[in-house]
N, C-alpha and C positions, 0 to 999 in steps of 0.2 A: 639840220640836215641829217639825211638819213644815207645815204649815198654820197659818194663822191664820183662827179661824172665825168662824160669822155673831156667835154670841152676844158673842164678843170683842169686834170690830170694835164693836158696837153697844155697850160698856160703854166703848170709845176715847172712840168719836163722843158717849155722855153726857157725859163728861171734856170735851170739845170745846165741847160746846154752853156746858156751866156756865161755859163761859171766855168765851162771846158771840163763839166762833170759828166762822164759817157753815160749814159744810158740803161747800159748795162749795170753799171753799179747802184742805182736807184732802185729803192721798192716802197711801190705807193699805197696801200691799203685800200679798199674800196671803201673800207667803212669808217669815217670819223670818231674822235672818240675824246672825250671832255675829259681833261684838256688834251688838245693836240700835240704832238710831240716829233723833235727831230733827233734823231737815235744813231750810232754805229751800229749794226749788228753783230753778230760773233763773225760772220763768215764776213764781215767788213765792207757790206750793201751798208747804205747811207736809207733807212727809213723815216720816210717822213708821213707823218698822220696828221688827216686837214683834222682843226679842232671844229667839233660837232655845235657847240654854243656862238664861235665868232659868224660872224659876216666873210664869206667867205674873199672877198675883195682885201679887207682890211687883212685879213690872217696872212693874205699872199705877200702884202706889201711889207710882212715882219719875216718873210721865211729866209730872203738871200741873208739878213744881217744875222739871222739863227745859224745858217750853213756859215760862215764863213766863223763865229764863234766856234763851232764846232771842229771846223779845220784847222782852225789855231789850237785848241787843245790837243788832236792829234798830232801837231808838227810837231808841238812839246812836249807831247811822249807820257803828256797824263793819259 
């Protein structure tokens, strides 16, 4: 994958919408990386970088648990 498509971005945002995460709090770079990553940026936003080497649908299935884990860490003060 060389670039994240608009339909893929919409799928990611649909997932974060279901998790009640504001779209203004999500940053999705258009260029995927290997490996992909989900992290908090210094400004507090949630950065979601698509994995360049994994099929998108497979990667997307693991996104919600990854976000939940990150949110749990934030709630625990790590």
